[in-house]
C-alpha positions, -999 to 999 in steps of 0.1 A, spaced: -86 55 -16 -103 74 -44 -88 85 -75 -92 118 -91 -91 107 -123 -114 78 -117 -137 72 -149 -174 68 -144 -204 68 -164 -242 65 -162 -259 31 -170 -277 41 -202 -279 15 -233 -246 11 -252 -238 33 -276 -216 35 -304 -189 63 -307 -186 77 -340 -178 111 -357 -211 129 -351 -225 107 -315 -214 121 -281 -213 106 -250 -218 127 -214 -206 109 -184 -219 112 -155 -204 103 -118 -221 67 -108 -201 49 -82 -224 23 -85 -224 12 -115 -187 18 -133 -183 12 -167 -150 3 -185 -142 9 -223 -135 -23 -239 -117 -19 -271 -112 -53 -284 -155 -57 -290 -153 -18 -293 -178 -8 -266 -191 3 -231 -194 -23 -205 -206 -31 -169 -190 -49 -142 -221 -53 -126 -243 -65 -159 -239 -96 -176 -227 -98 -209 -251 -94 -233 -260 -126 -260 -236 -136 -285 -265 -120 -315 -267 -84 -291 -232 -84 -286 -228 -85 -323 -252 -62 -335 -234 -38 -309 -203 -33 -320 -191 -1 -338 -164 19 -352 -143 42 -326 -134 76 -341 -109 86 -313 -102 118 -328 -138 128 -326 -144 111 -296 -135 127 -259 -146 112 -228 -149 136 -191 -132 123 -167 -148 126 -129 -140 119 -97 -155 89 -79 -145 82 -42 -163 56 -38 -157 34 -62 -120 42 -77 -111 31 -112 -71 24 -129 -70 18 -166 -53 -15 -170 -35 -9 -206 -26 -43 -212 -63 -57 -214 -77 -25 -223 -101 -14 -200 -106 2 -168 -109 -15 -137 -122 -13 -105 -99 -24 -69 -131 -34 -52 -137 -60 -78 -127 -96 -67 -97 -105 -85 -94 -123 -122 -86 -158 -131 -47 -167 -129 -47 -165 -167 -57 -128 -167 -43 -115 -133 -6 -130 -153 -11 -109 -184 -18 -75 -168 13 -79 -149 38 -52 -159 76 -64 -164 102 -42 -140 120 -24 -171 128 9 -166 124 23 -197 93 6 -204 77 18 -172 91 54 -184 69 49 -215 37 28 -198 34 52 -169 48 92 -178 26 117 -166 12 96 -137 37 112 -111 60 84 -107 98 81 -125 120 50 -122 155 39 -113 170 10 -118 186 -2 -93 203 -39 -99 182 -64 -101 151 -45 -86 133 -10 -96 122 19 -76 92 42 -87 95 74 -75 62 90 -65 65 127 -59 32 154 -55 28 187 -65 27 199 -31 63 186 -18 53 151 -8 73 120 -21 78 85 -17 103 56 -35 87 21 -35 112 -12 -44 84 -26 -68 101 -65 -66 101 -62 -28 67 -43 -19 92 -17 3 89 17 9 125 29 10 114 66 14 88 91 25 94 129 28 73 158 39 71 195 34 72 211 68 62 241 86 94 256 81 88 252 47 115 228 39 115 188 40 123 157 60 127 125 56 103 103 82 114 67 70 148 53 82 163 26 60 194 9 60 218 -19 42 239 -48 60 259 -76 44 252 -112 59 270 -134 40 271 -135 6 238 -111 4 229 -77 12 203 -68 32 178 -41 32 163 -32 64 138 -4 76 117 18 56 79 0 55 76 -34 49 47 -61 51 61 -93 68 44 -127 76 58 -152 96 41 -176 82 45 -168 44 74 -175 14 102 -150 15 116 -158 -16 80 -147 -38 86 -115 -51 54 -88 -59 45 -81 -94 35 -45 -110 -2 -47 -116 -4 -7 -119 3 27 -112 -23 55 -120 -30 91 -106 -15 122 -117 13 148 -93 -14 172 -82 -35 148 -63 -28 114 -56 -4 88 -67 -11 49 -66 5 15 -70 -3 -16 -68 15 -47 -63 0 -84 -64 22 -117 -54 12 -158 -44 28 -174 -20 49 -207 -23 40 -221 10 4 -211 16 -6 -217 -21 -42 -209 -16 -34 -170 -9 -32 -143 -31 -17 -111 -11 -25 -78 -27 -4 -44 -13 -19 -9 -27 7 20 -19 -8 54 -18 5 88 -18 -19 118 -10 -18 151 2 2 148 38 -6 107 38 13 76 28 -17 51 29 -6 12 26 -34 -12 19 -25 -53 27 -49 -72 8 -52 -112 14 -74 -133 -5 -82 -166 2 -91 -185 -28 -90 -221 -15 -118 -245 -8 -101 -246 32 -103 -221 61 -65 -209 62 -43 -188 89 -19 -166 87 7 -158 114 30 -131 118 15 -101 99 28 -65 103 35 -33 84 56 -20 107 74 11 97 110 25 107 108 61 120 135 80 114 143 102 148 168 125 164 175 105 194 148 82 216 147 103 244 135 130 226 111 108 215 73 102 225 41 81 217 9 104 224 -18 84 233 -16 49 243 -24 55 278 -50 27 289 -35 4 260 -27 -28 274 7 -44 262 29 -74 262 70 -72 263 81 -92 233 113 -106 223 124 -76 194 123 -88 157 130 -71 124 105 -75 94 128 -82 63 113 -90 27 82 -106 38 95 -125 65 94 -122 104 131 -125 115 133 -130 150 138 -160 174 132 -194 169 100 -192 190 85 -159 203 90 -151 237 65 -132 256 72 -110 291 58 -93 314 19 -75 308 6 -49 319 -16 -16 313 1 21 296 1 46 325 17 74 305 -2 94 280 30 108 268 56 79 266 89 84 264 108 59 240 146 67 258 146 28 271 152 0 253 117 -17 244 98 -41 226 59 -42 231 33 -52 216 3 -31 228 -35 -41 223 -66 -20 231 -49 6 214 -67 35 196 -69 33 162 -45 63 156 -17 79 177 10 107 176 47 99 176 65 131 185 104 144 180 115 172 201 144 168 187 135 178 149 109 196 161 85 170 141 55 145 143 41 119 127 6 102 130 -1 65 130 -27 48 119 -44 13 111 -74 0 99 -79 -42 103 -50 -48 128 -61 -53 164 -22 -51 177 5 -20 173 41 -32 175 68 -7 187 102 -8 189 129 15 206 169 8 208 170 27 235 197 54 240 228 23 228 221 43 190 241 73 190 217 102 191 216 128 163 226 102 138 211 84 108 214 49 130 187 64 152 152 53 148 121 35 159 101 10 151 60 16 147 28 3 134 -2 -23 129 5 -62 134 -16 -93 143 16 -112 165 -4 -126 191 -34 -139 169 -30 -154 134 -59 -136 113 -85 -162 100 -100 -168 68 -129 -188 52 -128 -200 12 -134 -169 -4 -131 -142 18 -107 -113 20 -85 -97 49 -76 -62 46 -53 -42 67 -44 -7 60 -14 15 78 -11 53 74 13 75 79 1 114 82 21 144 87 7 170 102 32 196 101 25 211 67 
């Protein structure tokens, strides 16, 4: 997703920034530059560094008071300012080395985050062992993200009658000696280690255009992979991008990947999936994504398969299906709340859909359907050095 405050400049020679010098910044998506305060110069990500002699001769003092940079939007190559290493970085570049990456992670401390990211359309709340980033736009849309768990627990949108509605369903359960948070939107892998927490890599944007949170984590079970999750609140859409990089020398296989969302509904009887006609499906045992791990039975069990005959599928009966050959986006309509949400995907070949049916009491906080892109039937294969990218879009068409 492009950031409206991204900074790019034309690829001229490196110039000093002093009292009487001016730089005119032009949008150049093909050659972004970043300002390196350590060596006091502008550098290009796409060009090799100059020689030691040339670099030494190009160091100039910076007078911030008389130097101004004009921020221009670059939709094809979004940048963010990394305050730890003092530079603008592109989300599309390969990840840095382990040492460099570790240095750019921000501590999950509310007071520190308030100082570091004030003015980016985000506020922070401490909830014990983790911290919640509250993203909010001027148009009324908002989202809450549990940083260490990489979990979106709330997505509120403005609708046709002028009010706001919550699209996501989240609840808390007590399991033995721990409290388990379920619902919301959460990435899950059956082959991943669920004890690894996400680290905050940066928050960019503003309340006028968009707010973006970048999280990263490694994996103890599959040591050669690095995961990156980018959560973007823009206009009437919440987008979650999941990137997995194979940093090893051998191919790897990732099983049971999903980006499932729990959508709040008035009642499953009043909820319809529109646009799935002609899609193939396989019946499967239900699963509940939880903190990075697909929780289900010991072995996946698949039942009947068939083709969806209805373009206006009512979710009144209990069902757990994996749809294949489904369209890249379809609509969930809740006639009880007179609301709808468009669910879109990229990178995923399947769509998982679960409805508890009428066993849940209607018009209560326990009414929901579980829908989202997945790779449950076929694992994701990654060659050395390759990156897989999967995307979930939740769009509000009712504003």
